[in-house]
C-alpha positions, 0 to 999 in steps of 0.5 A: 644687086647680088647677081653673079658670085656671092661670098659670105662669111661668118664668125659667131659663137653659139651657146644655149641661149644666143648666137654672138656674131663677131663678124659676117660679110656678104660680098658681090660684084656690086654689094659689100656689106658687114654685120656684127652683134647678138641674137637671142635664141631664148627670146627673139631679142636682136642687137645688130650693127649693119654697114653696107656700100651698094651701087645706087642703082640697087636703091628706089629708082625715085630716089636715084637722082640725088645719089652719087654712083654708090650709097654708104648706109650704116645703122644699128637694129635692135629688135626686143623680145616684145617685138618692138624695133629700134633703128639707130645711128642711121647714116646714108652718104651718096654723092650730094646726099647725106643723112642721118637719123633714127627710127622706131616701131612699138605697138604698132606706132612709129617714130622717126626723125632723119636730118640730112643735106643735098649739097647740089639740088640740080640732081632733082631738077636741071632748072634748079641751082643751090643746096638744102637741109631737110628734116623729116619726121614721123609719128602715129600709127604705122599705117598712117603716120604724121609726117613733117618736112622742113627744108631750109637753103641759104640760096635756092634758084629755080629757073632762074629766079631765087626763092 
């Protein structure tokens, strides 16, 4: 992902209490990423806007089949002084896959809601045709959350049989 020449640039302001990142970039032959926001030196709070464009080969192997050549990801990351984390405005776009949502971790409990679509289900199985929309939610203890997945399709065929 970051093999070869890596270029980093940062425009920021440092005060006694915080680092204000006006713009930051990290680029390699494969990766292009941007960051902007605030990091508190006083209480550890973080408020960042993140964007990245990376080759799908850099993502987990299990996800690569449904992705295009590259993946664009953006999100806001917030860490409260208490340590609670929030990821909002999460967006992923890659080939036939698009998804958006939010997630949080507070008091060792996770909450996440992600909705998306896969416009070409044959990326998962060559015997399948059609498109799906999905909604995934997770709630509960971080180590064992309750998961819910809903999948909808107007027309879906597997092995030449309509489902």
